[in-house]
N, C-alpha and C positions, 0 to 999 in steps of 0.2 A: 709571638712566642716560639713558633716553629723555626723561624729564621735564627733565633738565638738558641736553638737546640733545647728549648724548654718544652717538655711534654705536658699538654693539658691533662688535668685529672678530672675525676667525676664532678667535683665541685665546680670546675670551670664550665663544664657543659650544662650543669644545673642552671647556672646564672645566665648563660647564653640562651638556653631554651625558655627560661622564664621571661626574659626580655622579649623573645619572639612571641610568646603566648600573650603577653600584655598588649602587644601591638597587632595581634592577629596576623602575624607574618608567616603564613603556612609554608611558602616555598623556602624561605630562609630557615624555618624550623627543620624541614626535611634535610636541608643541606647540612645543618649542624649535627643532626642525628646520624646521617650517613658518615660524616667525618668522624664522629665518635666511634662508630663501628669499625671504620678504617684504622683507627688508632687502637683497636682491640680493647676498648673499654666497655665493659658490660653495663647496659643501662639498667636502672632500677625503676620502681613504680613511679617515683617522682618525675623521672625523665619522661615517661609515657603520659603522665598527667599533663605536663607542660606541652608535649607534642599534640595531644588531643585538644587542649585549650586553644592552640594556635590555628586549629581547623574550623573554628566557629563560624567564619564567614565563607567557608568553602562548601562545595557540594557534599552531601552526607556520605557519598562513596568514599571520601577521604577518611571518614571515621572507621569504616570497615577495613580500610587499608592499614590503619594503625592497629586495629584489633587483630588483624591477621599477623602482623609483625610481632605482636605480643605473644600470640599463640605459638608462633614459630620459635620464639626465644624462651618459651616455657613460663611466661609471666601469667599470674592470676590477677583477675580484676578485684580491686578493693573499692570501698565506698566512694573514695575521692575520684577514682577512675570512672565509676558509674556516674558520678556527679558531673564530670566534665563532658561525658557523652550526652547526659541529659540536658546540660546547658546548651549544647548544640541544637537539640530538638526544640528547646524552649525559644532560642533565638529565631529559629525557623517557624515558630508558632505551631509546631507539630505536636499537639497535645496527645494525640493517640499513641504516637511512638514513645513519648515521654512516659505515659502511663504504662505502656507495655514493658518498658525498661524498669519501672518501679515494681511491677509484678515479678519480674525476673529477680530483682534484688531480694524481694520478700521470700521467694522460693529458695534462695541461697542463704537465708537467715542474715542478710546484710541490711543495716539501717541506713537510710539516706542521711546526708548531712543537713544541718539546719539551713545552710545557704541554698542547697538544692531544693528542699521542700518549700522554702520561702518563694523561690522563683516559680516552681511548679504550681503552687496554689495561686500565686498572683496571675499566672497565665490562665488558669481555669476561671478565676473570678472575672478577669478583664475580658475573657472570651465569651462571657454570658452563661457560665455554668456555676451559679452560686451553690446549688445543692452539692455538686461534686466537690467544690472548693471547701465547703464546710465539713463534708465527710472526710476529706484528706486532713483537714485541721484536727478533727476529733481523733482520727486514727493515729496521727503523729504525736499529738500531745499526750494521748493515753499511753503510748509506748515509749516515748523518749523525753521530750521537754517542751516547755512553752515556746510558742512562736512569737516573733516580734509583734508589737501592737499594730504596726502598719498592715500586717496581714489581715488582722481582724477588721480593720477599717475598710480594706478592699473588699472583704467578704460582705460587709454591711452595704457598701455602695453597690456591689453586684446584685445582692438580693433585692435592693430597692429598685434598681433599674429593671430587673426582670420580674418585678411584682411577685417575688417569692416571699410571702408574708411570714411563714414559719421561720425562714432564715433571717429575715429582717428583725423579727422579735428577738431571736436568740443572739444575733450579732449586736443589736442595740444594747441589750442587757449587758453583754460582755464589754463592749467598748465604753459605754457611758457609766454604768453602775460599778463594774468590777475594775476596769482599767482607768476609770476617772478621766476619760478623754472627751472633750467637747467637740463634736464634729462641726465642720464648717456649714455655713448656711445652705450651700448647694446640696450637700448630703442630707441635711435635715429636710429640705423640700422634697427630695426624692423619696425619703422614708415616709413623709407625710402623704405623698401621692399613693404609695403602696398601701398605707393604712386606710386611705380614703376608698380606694378601688377594691380593696379586699375586705372591707368591713371590720376594721380593727381599731375601734375608738380608744381602747386603752393605750395602744401604741401611739396613736395620734396625740393623745393628751400628754404622754411622756415626752414626745418631741416638742410640743408647745411649751411645756414646763422648762425644758432645757433651753429653748430659744429665748425664753424670758430672762434667763441668766446671762445671755449674750449681749454685747453692746450693739443692739440694733432695735429699731422701732418696728413693732409688729404691724403688718399691713393686712388688708383683707385677704390677699392671696396666701398668707400664712395660715389664717384661721379657717378659710373656706373648706379645706380638706377635712377638718374636724366635723363639720356638718355632714359632709358626704359619708364619713365613716359610720355614722349612725343610720344612714338611709339604706344600708344593705339589708336591714331587718325591720319590717314594719312595727315590730314590738318595741323598737327603740325610738319611735318617731317623737315621743315626748321629749327625749333627750336632745334630739336634733332641733326641735322647736326652741327649747330653752338655751341651746348653744347660740342661737342667733341673738338672744338677749345678752349673753356673755360677750359677744362680739361688740355690741353697742356699749356695754359697760367698759370695754377696753378703749372707748373713744373712736371706734371704727364704725362708719355707717355702711352696713352691708348692702350691696347691690342685688338686683334680682338674680344675677348669675350665681350668687352664693346659695340661694334657696332653690336653685334648679334641681338638685338631687331630690328634693321633696316633690317637685313636679314629676320627675321621672318615676318616682316610687308609685304614684297614683295615676299616672298617665294611662288613659284608655280604660280605666276601671272605676265605674261610678260608685260601686260599693266601697272601694278603697278610699275614694274622696270622702264619702260619708263617714267612714271610720276615723279618718284623720280630723275631719270637721268636728266629730264628737269629742275627740281629744282636746281640740282647740276650745270648745265650749266649756269643758270641765276646767281647763286652766283659767279661762276668763271668769268663770263663776267663783273661783278661788281668789280672784283679784290679781292673778298673774298676767302681765301684759304679754301679748303675742305680737311679734314683729310683723309689720305690714308685708314684708316679703313672703312670709308663710301664707298669709291670706291671699296674696296675689298668686302664689303657686297653685292654690286650690281653685281660684277663679280661672286661671289659665288652663288647668286640666279640664275644668267643666266646659270652658270655651271650645277646646279642641274636640270635645264630644258633641259640640253643637247644642249643648244643654243650657239654654239661656236661663231657665228657671233655677237650676242648681247654682249657676254662677251668681244670679241675683240673690239667692238665699245666703250665700257666703258674703256677698257685698253688704247685705242688710245687717250682717253681724260685725261689720267693720266699724269701729268708733269713728265718729264724724271727722275727727281731726287727723286721721291716719291715711286716707286714700292719697295716692300719688299718681303721676302720669301713667305708670304701668298698670295700676288698678283699672283706670278707665279704658286704656287701650285693650286690655284683655277682655273687658266687658263688651267693648265694641266688636272685638273679634268674634265673640259668642253670637252677637246679633247678626253679623255678616253670615256666619255659617248656618244660622237658623232663619235668616231673612226676616228678622223682627225689627222693622224700621221704627215702630213706635217706641220700642225699648231703647233704640239707639238715640232717638231725639231726647228721651228722658235722661239718659246717661250724659249726653252732651250738656244738657241744662244743669245737671248736678256738677259737672266739671267746671262750668262757668261760675256757678255759685261758690265753688271751693277755690275760686281764683287760681286755677291751674291752667297754664297756657298750653294749648294743643301743640303737638309736634308733627313731624312729617308722617309718622305712623298713624296718628289720630286722623289726619286728613285722608290718608289712604283708606283707612277703614270706613270712614263716612262715604267716600266716593264709591267704594265697593258695595257698601250697604245699599246705597241708592240704586245701584245697578241691579240689585236683586228684585226690584219692584217693577211693576208694569209702567208706572209713571216715574221716569228716571231723570227728569230735567235737572234735579238738584245735583246730580253727579257732576255735571259741567260747572255748576256753581262751586262745588267743593274743589274741583280741579283748579279753578281760578283762585280760590281761597288759599290753596296750597302754595301757589306761586306768589300770591300777595303776602303770605306769611314768611317769605324768604326761603322756602323749601323747593327742592326740585322733585316733581312727581317722578316716581320710579317706573320701570318697565312693566311691573305688575299692574299698576294703575292704567297705563296706556293700553296694554294688551286687553285688559278687561273692557275698557271703553270701546276699543276697536271691535271686539267680539259682539258687544251689545248692539253697536251701531249696525254691524253686518247682519246680525240676526233680525233686527227690526227694519232693515232697509233704510236706515237713517243716513242721509247724505253727509252728515257731519263726520262720517268716517274719514273723508278726505282731510279734514282739519286735524283729526287725530294722527293720521299717517304723516301729515306735513310736520307736525310738532315732533313726532318720533324721528323723522329724518333730520330736522334741525338739531335735535339733541343727540344725533348719532346713535340712536337705538336701532338695533337690527330687528326687522320683522322676521320672526321665526318661520320656518317652513310650515309648522303646524297652524300658525295664524293665517298664513297665506292660503293654505288649503281650506281653512274655515271660511275665509272670505269668498273664495271661488265657489265653494259648495253653496254659499248663501246667494249666489248669482247676483252679485252686487254691481256688475259692470254697467248695466243700464242706469241704475240710480247714481252711480259715481259720475257718469258722463253728463248728467244734468247739472252738476255743480251746485254749490250752496246758494241760497237766496240772500244770505247775509253778506257783509262786505268782504268776506274771505275770498281769495282767488282760488279757482279750481286747480287741481293738480292732475290734469288728464295724463300727463306723461308718467308721473309717479304711479298713478293707479294702474295704468297699462303695464308698466314695468313689474309691479307687484303681481298682477294676474298672470302675466306671461312667464315670469322667471321663477315664481314660487317664493318670493320674499326678497326684501331689500338685503343686499349683502349675501345672498344665497350662493353666489359663485365664489365666495371667498374660501 
């Protein structure tokens, strides 16, 4: 144009700077701007908006350079100008500066644009500040206009991720009931998690109701949070128990994991166990079935107290066709903690009568139970039964056997250590110290009378180094 003696006008520079701003071409934008000044064309607010927009990938010092030039030319900031500056801070994820700028706009009685607020609220929500995001939404919508639906969805997702129950309730109502938006499955699961952990069963039920309208098959992990949402308050335990029946009515077989919140509610509190058991008895007397996972949770809680009597009391209230492998394993756990071998044998007999096949946990409990007795020969029997059943004895079993042998001066300690070595199980420093303190060196040197080969080298290594693998 210049070579043809055609002088560019303001509209020409508008288009050039807009092109630079779209591409984030800061250097070129300054060149166009300086050329404009050289041509003695006075820039307007639109020119500066484009110049600011072109700086979005540059250091923020370039923003202040543009503002200084505006002040020099007597230009005042307008909402769109503030918006461009704010976009720079938003791109930089500088929420604090963006909020400071919003405060400045408010003091000057200027309202931010819809696009600016959409970006700012999204930054707050995605940055883990759902309360702030919702406050900004409320302030803007009260003073100006409604924000796009996706802003509310982001606020819902942020509230769920940050376990902000009040925000999740408000945003869910807005998104689902008012805006008639069906969130995706991932968002629903996040909201369910918040409802579960914050004790909001009404919210959890609303989410489940929405998910039933979606083209997906409900699974246990969808329904489990509903049980947990009731377990934040013992007064709602009956609803939690009945919810497990609902889950079965949906064709889903709940695992013990789903009833874990009931266990957590009464864990370590014998009185709480009794209160929940009373609720169970009332339901049973009314003819309402109680899921075996609920009864197992009470047995498990009793077991962890080492209260075999209370565990057996619950067990006697279980209909004969309901016990499963978890029932018997929790009962055996109670026997281990209370050293009640006679109860353990009775439970094992009941288990066989119910034609329930023992698993690795069952054998572990029986082995450990035998080790609580003065006569512990059966512990080695159950160790062999574990292997015969196709299971691998775990480190807990082997360490308990090793400690008992060390304590009793039993030379079979060598056999235990040999098997641990074969299975690449590390002898912990604690176990090594226990063996040293038990002064087992002499007994181990004698070797077993059985056909097993002594492991003098392994034993010496254990005693001298403080445990197999301790140098790792």
